[in-house]
N, C-alpha and C positions, 0 to 999 in steps of 0.2 A: 584510502577510500574511507575508513571508519574517519580518520581525521576531517576529511574535507564532508561527510554527513554532519558531524556534530560541529563544525563551524558553521554551517549551514543554518542549524537551528532545530534543525527536524529529528525525530526520534525513529524514521525508518529509512529504509533505500529500497526503491524499487527497482528490482535487476530486470532491462530488455535486452532484446537481441538489437541488431542493428536494423531491422523492422519494426521497432518498438514493441514486439511481441513481449508479454510479461511470462518471465521465465520462472522468477520467485522474490522473497522478499526478505529482506534484511531487517527484524525487530530490534527492539530496545536490550534484547540477552544478546544478541549476536554483535551489534553494535557496541557493547559495553565491554565484550570480551576483549583482550589485547593479544590474543593467540595468534599463529602463521599460518592459520587456515586460510584457503583461496575463499574469494567471493561465491564461487560456485559450490565451496564445501561448507561455507558458512549459512547460506540461505536457505531457507525454507520453501521447498518446490513449490510451483502450482499453487499460489494464494487463490481464495475466493474474489470472484469477480463480480459486478452488477454490467448490465447493460445499459447505456444512456435512455432509454424509452422508462424505465424505473422511477414510478412518482417518489416524488423528493418525501413525501409523507410516508409513503411504506420502508423507504430507505433509512428514515429517521426510525422508525419502529423497531427493523431489523436491528440496527446499529444498536439501540438501546437494549433489547432482547436478548440479543449476543454480547452484550457487554464491552463492543468495538467501537475504537474511537475513529476511524476512518473505513471506506471503502474505497477497492480500486473498480475503475468504470473502465469499461475495455470494448471494443467492438466485437462483433460473433467471433473474428477470427483471432481475438486475442489481445488487439494491437492497444496499446495503454491511448486514453483518451484523459484520464486525468485523477485525481485523488479527492474524494468529497471527503471533508471533517466533519463528525457528529457537529460540534458546537459549531461550526460555521452554517451547517444546514438548518440547526435551530435558529440562527440567527436571523435566517431569510424567511423563516415560518412566519 
């Protein structure tokens, strides 16, 4: 799995179940490790998410304030809609 994520060019992997409910996130550190842990063991469970009705300017401020490079967008029940990268959001403003 780590090799697949690295080959994709992404520096994180969002872990979802069959219904696309967000379970966790594998960040740069977890992906850089070459240990034998499972995804479930290596992921950070319950990552912070935002809803699709959050204004882009508000999301940009939040990402900058918290020093984050991206935000997960989910429905109220935790279903993944997408990932907003801070640099892409800034380009849209």
